[in-house]
C-alpha positions in Angstrom: 4.3 18.9 -17.8 1.9 18.3 -20.7 -1.5 17.4 -19.3 -1.5 20.2 -16.7 0.1 23.5 -16.1 2.0 24.8 -13.0 -0.1 28.1 -13.5 -3.3 26.2 -12.9 -5.2 26.2 -9.6 -4.4 23.0 -7.5 -7.4 21.1 -6.5 -9.3 21.7 -9.8 -9.3 19.8 -13.2 -6.1 17.9 -13.5 -4.1 20.0 -11.5 -3.0 18.6 -8.0 -0.1 17.9 -6.0 2.2 17.2 -9.0 1.8 21.0 -10.0 3.1 22.1 -6.5 5.8 19.7 -6.4 7.2 21.0 -9.8 6.9 24.5 -8.9 8.3 24.4 -5.6 11.3 22.0 -6.5 12.0 24.5 -9.7 11.9 27.4 -7.1 14.5 25.8 -4.6 16.6 24.6 -7.6 16.7 28.2 -8.9 17.7 29.6 -5.3 20.9 27.1 -5.9 21.7 29.1 -9.1 20.1 26.5 -11.6 18.0 27.8 -14.4 14.6 26.0 -14.8 12.4 26.1 -17.9 9.2 24.4 -17.4 7.4 23.4 -20.6 3.7 22.8 -20.9 1.2 22.7 -23.5 -0.9 26.0 -24.2 -4.4 25.1 -23.0 -6.0 28.1 -24.4 -5.4 30.2 -27.6 -3.5 33.5 -27.2 -1.4 32.5 -24.1 2.2 34.2 -23.6 5.1 32.2 -24.9 6.6 32.3 -21.5 5.9 33.4 -17.9 8.3 34.0 -15.2 7.0 32.6 -11.9 10.1 33.2 -9.8 13.8 34.3 -10.4 15.2 31.6 -12.5 11.9 29.8 -13.1 10.1 30.1 -16.5 7.0 28.6 -17.8 7.0 28.0 -21.5 3.8 27.1 -23.6 4.2 24.8 -26.5 1.6 26.2 -29.1 0.2 23.1 -31.2 -3.6 23.6 -31.2 -6.2 22.8 -30.9 -6.2 23.9 -27.4 -9.5 23.9 -25.4 -10.9 20.9 -27.2 -8.4 18.3 -26.0 -8.8 15.9 -22.9 -6.1 14.5 -21.0 -6.8 11.2 -22.6 -6.6 12.6 -26.1 -3.0 14.3 -25.6 -0.8 11.1 -26.3 -1.9 11.7 -30.1 -0.2 15.2 -29.7 3.3 14.1 -28.8 4.7 14.4 -32.4 3.4 17.8 -32.6 4.6 18.8 -29.2 8.2 17.5 -29.9 8.1 19.4 -33.2 7.4 22.7 -31.4 10.0 22.1 -28.8 12.8 21.5 -31.5 11.9 24.4 -33.0 12.4 26.5 -29.9 15.6 24.4 -29.0 17.3 25.3 -32.3 17.1 28.9 -31.4 19.2 28.3 -28.4 23.0 27.7 -27.7 24.2 24.4 -28.2 24.1 22.2 -25.0 21.8 24.9 -23.5 19.9 22.2 -21.5 21.8 19.5 -19.5 19.0 17.5 -18.2 15.3 16.9 -19.2 12.9 16.1 -16.4 9.4 14.7 -17.2 6.5 14.4 -14.9 3.6 11.8 -15.5 3.6 9.5 -18.3 2.4 11.7 -21.1 5.3 14.1 -20.5 7.6 11.3 -20.3 6.5 10.2 -23.8 7.5 13.6 -24.8 10.7 13.9 -22.8 11.6 10.4 -24.3 11.3 11.8 -28.0 13.4 14.9 -27.2 16.0 13.0 -25.3 16.4 10.6 -28.4 16.8 13.5 -30.8 19.1 15.6 -28.7 21.0 13.3 -26.5 20.2 15.2 -23.3 19.7 12.8 -20.6 16.2 12.2 -19.4 15.0 11.8 -15.7 11.4 10.9 -15.2 9.1 10.9 -12.2 5.8 9.0 -12.4 3.7 10.5 -9.6 1.3 7.9 -10.2 1.5 4.5 -12.0 -1.4 2.8 -14.1 -0.6 -0.6 -12.7 -0.5 0.4 -9.1 -3.6 2.5 -9.5 -5.4 -0.3 -11.1 -5.0 -2.4 -8.1 -6.6 0.1 -6.0 -9.7 1.3 -7.8 -12.7 3.1 -6.1 -16.0 1.5 -6.5 -17.3 2.1 -10.1 -13.9 3.7 -11.1 -12.9 2.8 -14.6 -9.2 1.2 -14.7 -6.5 2.9 -16.6 -6.2 2.0 -20.2 -3.5 -0.4 -21.3 -2.2 2.4 -23.5 -1.0 4.1 -20.4 0.7 1.3 -18.8 2.3 0.6 -22.2 3.5 4.2 -22.4 4.9 4.1 -18.9 7.0 0.9 -19.7 8.2 2.6 -22.7 9.5 5.7 -20.5 10.8 3.7 -17.8 13.2 1.9 -20.6 13.9 5.0 -22.4 14.7 7.2 -19.1 18.4 7.7 -18.0 17.0 7.6 -14.3 13.8 7.4 -12.5 12.9 9.3 -9.3 10.4 7.7 -7.0 8.6 9.4 -3.9 9.0 6.7 -1.7 10.8 3.3 -1.2 7.7 1.6 -1.9 7.1 3.5 -5.2 10.7 2.4 -6.1 9.8 -1.2 -5.5 6.9 -0.8 -7.6 8.9 0.5 -10.7 11.2 -2.5 -10.3 8.5 -5.1 -9.8 5.9 -3.8 -12.1 7.7 -2.1 -14.7 11.1 -3.9 -14.7 13.0 -0.6 -13.9 16.9 -1.2 -13.1 17.3 -0.8 -9.4 20.5 1.0 -10.0 18.7 3.7 -12.1 15.8 4.3 -9.5 16.5 7.0 -6.8 14.0 8.0 -4.0 13.5 11.6 -3.4 10.6 12.6 -1.1 8.4 15.5 -1.8 8.5 18.5 0.6 6.3 21.2 1.9 6.8 24.9 2.3 7.7 25.2 5.8 7.5 28.9 5.7 3.9 29.0 4.5 2.6 25.9 6.3 3.1 26.1 9.8 1.0 26.4 13.1 0.9 30.2 13.0 -1.2 31.8 15.7 -3.3 28.8 16.1 -6.8 27.3 15.7 -8.7 30.0 17.4 -7.1 32.8 15.3 -7.8 30.8 12.0 -11.2 30.2 12.8 -12.0 33.8 13.6 -10.8 34.5 10.4 -12.8 32.1 8.7 -15.9 32.6 10.9 -15.8 29.2 12.3 -17.4 28.6 15.7 -14.7 28.3 18.2 -16.3 25.0 19.7 -17.1 23.2 16.3 -15.5 20.0 15.3 -14.2 20.4 11.9 -13.3 17.6 9.7 -11.7 18.5 6.4 -10.9 17.0 3.0 -8.6 18.9 0.6 -8.2 17.6 -3.1 -10.0 17.2 -6.6 -13.3 15.8 -6.4 -12.9 12.2 -8.0 -13.7 8.8 -6.9 -9.9 7.9 -6.6 -9.6 10.5 -3.8 -12.3 9.1 -1.9 -14.4 12.1 -0.7 -17.5 9.8 -0.7 -15.8 7.7 2.1 -15.4 10.6 4.2 -19.2 11.6 3.7 -20.2 8.2 4.4 -18.0 7.9 7.4 -19.6 10.9 9.0 -23.1 9.7 8.6 -22.1 6.4 10.2 -20.5 8.3 13.1 -23.6 10.4 13.7 -25.8 7.3 13.5 -23.8 6.0 16.5 -23.2 9.5 18.2 -26.0 11.9 17.0 -25.1 14.4 19.9 -22.1 15.3 17.7 -24.1 16.8 15.1 -24.8 20.1 16.8 -21.1 20.9 16.7 -19.8 18.7 13.7 -18.8 20.5 10.5 -17.6 18.7 7.3 -15.6 20.7 4.8 -15.1 19.4 1.3 -12.6 21.8 -0.6 -11.9 20.9 -4.1 -13.1 21.2 -7.6 -14.1 18.4 -10.3 -11.5 16.7 -12.1 -10.9 15.3 -15.4 -13.8 13.3 -17.1 -15.7 13.4 -13.6 -17.3 16.7 -14.1 -20.5 15.3 -12.3 -18.6 14.1 -9.3 -19.1 17.2 -7.2 -22.9 17.1 -7.6 -22.9 13.2 -7.0 -21.2 14.2 -3.7 -23.7 16.7 -2.9 -26.5 14.3 -3.5 -25.0 11.7 -1.4 -24.7 14.2 1.6 -28.4 15.0 1.1 -29.5 11.3 1.0 -27.3 10.6 4.1 -29.2 13.5 5.8 -26.0 15.6 6.5 -26.1 18.2 3.9 -26.7 20.6 6.9 -23.3 20.3 8.2 -21.4 19.6 4.9 -19.8 22.6 3.4 -18.4 22.5 -0.2 -15.8 25.1 -0.5 -14.0 26.0 -3.9 -10.2 25.5 -3.8 -8.5 28.5 -2.4 -5.0 30.4 -3.2 -2.3 28.8 -1.6 -1.5 31.5 0.8 -5.1 31.0 2.4 -4.9 27.1 2.5 -2.9 27.2 5.9 -5.8 28.8 7.7 -8.2 26.1 6.8 -5.7 23.3 7.9 -5.2 25.2 11.2 -8.9 25.7 11.7 -9.4 21.8 11.4 -9.5 19.3 14.2 -8.7 16.6 11.6 -7.8 16.6 7.9 -8.7 13.4 6.1 -7.2 11.8 3.0 -9.1 8.6 2.2 -7.5 8.2 -1.3 -7.5 4.8 -2.9 -3.8 5.2 -3.9 -1.0 8.1 -3.6 2.3 8.4 -4.8 3.0 10.5 -1.6 0.2 12.9 -0.4 1.1 16.4 -0.2 -2.4 17.5 1.5 -1.3 15.3 4.5 2.1 16.7 4.8 0.7 20.6 4.5 -2.0 19.7 7.2 0.6 18.3 9.7 2.9 21.1 8.9 0.2 23.4 10.1 -0.2 21.2 13.4 -3.3 19.3 12.3 -3.2 15.6 12.7 -4.3 13.5 9.7 -6.4 10.5 9.1 -5.5 8.8 6.0 -5.6 5.4 4.0 -2.8 3.1 4.9 -1.6 2.8 1.3 1.1 3.8 -0.9 3.0 7.2 -0.1 0.6 8.0 2.7 2.4 5.5 4.8 5.5 7.8 4.6 3.7 11.0 4.6 1.8 10.2 7.9 3.5 8.6 10.9 0.8 6.3 12.4 0.2 7.1 16.0 2.6 10.1 16.1 1.2 12.6 13.7 -2.1 11.1 12.7 -3.8 7.7 12.1 -3.9 5.4 9.2 -6.9 3.3 8.4 -6.6 -0.1 6.5 -9.1 0.0 3.6 -12.2 2.2 3.1 -15.0 0.8 5.1 -16.8 3.9 6.5 -17.3 2.0 9.8 -13.7 1.7 10.2 -13.1 5.4 9.2 -16.1 6.3 11.6 -14.4 4.5 14.6 -11.1 6.3 14.0 -12.4 9.7 13.5 -15.0 9.4 16.4 -12.3 8.2 18.8 -10.1 11.2 18.0 -12.8 13.7 18.1 -13.6 12.5 21.7 -10.2 12.8 23.1 -8.8 16.3 22.6 -5.8 15.5 24.8 -4.8 12.7 22.2 -5.3 15.3 19.3 -3.0 17.8 21.0 -0.3 15.0 21.2 -0.8 14.4 17.6 -0.8 17.9 16.7 2.7 18.4 18.1 3.9 14.9 16.5 2.6 16.3 13.3 4.7 19.7 13.3 7.7 17.6 14.2 7.3 14.9 11.4 6.4 17.4 8.7 9.6 19.4 9.8 11.7 17.0 8.1 10.4 17.2 4.8 11.4 20.7 3.3 11.4 21.4 -0.3 15.2 22.3 -0.1 16.0 18.6 0.5 13.9 17.6 -2.4 15.8 20.1 -4.9 19.2 19.2 -3.3 18.6 15.3 -3.9 17.0 15.8 -7.2 20.1 17.9 -8.4 22.2 15.1 -7.2 20.3 12.7 -9.4 20.8 15.4 -12.4 24.5 15.4 -11.8 24.4 11.3 -11.8 22.5 11.3 -15.2 24.9 14.0 -16.8 27.8 11.7 -15.8 26.4 8.6 -17.6 27.6 7.6 -20.8 25.4 8.3 -23.9 23.0 5.6 -24.7 21.7 4.8 -28.2 18.0 5.3 -27.8 17.2 3.4 -31.1 18.0 0.4 -29.4 15.6 0.9 -26.6 13.0 -2.1 -26.8 10.3 -3.5 -24.4 11.1 -6.7 -22.8 7.5 -7.9 -22.2 4.2 -6.9 -23.1 2.5 -4.3 -20.8 
């Protein structure tokens, strides 16, 4: 992980579901007796060389500098420096200390490629998101991902021993858009911490903790505040719904939990201005991201959790909310089609038309019995996605990679222009 650290608070900056994915999978692998070192770039001066976050799981910082001054878009230029720093550390270790390199996101994939080429250690890569897929589903006004990213992803696909996709749909995208060999692509679904995210004592107790009225109708968005996550779609949908059902306003509460992300540091202020323009600022509550152990109560206290993303490789928020017994309304796109069971654990909405979203949300709010059935279905659906399964299947991919004959990385070439 180069562009973000597993130590960062999810929901702010570039920290999101991938951070959770890496940490939770690593912990479960360590429970199986596997030693996991997570390398990340030191984003600030004076950070400790290593931090143990669980038994058998250590975060190691690659100090290359400059630190705070670099944006995610500038990090590809630091691959050589990061590779050099890793190789210095690797030389201090016993021979064959690492069995597998597993990179996450394309920038880390570039680093993994360089290290794999120099050491002969097999490389497994998980994209999490892909430029070519993301560019097919941009939010209004959102800048497309640059060609350098698509090219970098193509290179990583060609260099990796194996690729892990979150869903069958993502695996198909790797094959069709990136010419990945189908035999080298494995589907491993992300998970949810079933010990932390569960219905608990129920909605009433959670609302008492959070000082939320027992009879309130609570809609919640959890995620980074950026156009691609679609929080504005939810704000517009609520305004649309109230234009038809103004009587709901006295009980309705819209919770937007998250922080600004990447280059869009003004997105939060834009969202607040939109709520004011649409005259729903009095029922819209902007909450900073909370620690992981407090997040379940926010899910439990909600009537619906909404995930209006323009693309998602999976959608951990949807899975966490369902595990807490809260139905999810999500865009019918990407991994959300797997994360949410339409009509069983929530509802999937085609597209991002606020009128369509308003119709779905309004109907569910007016049918408490339907929400109760979806709540039970949500818990059942989420129960099949434990991190133990993710770790076990990932370790199986590692075993496969270790058994493969060594490949001369110098012969890796792109077969077509990205």
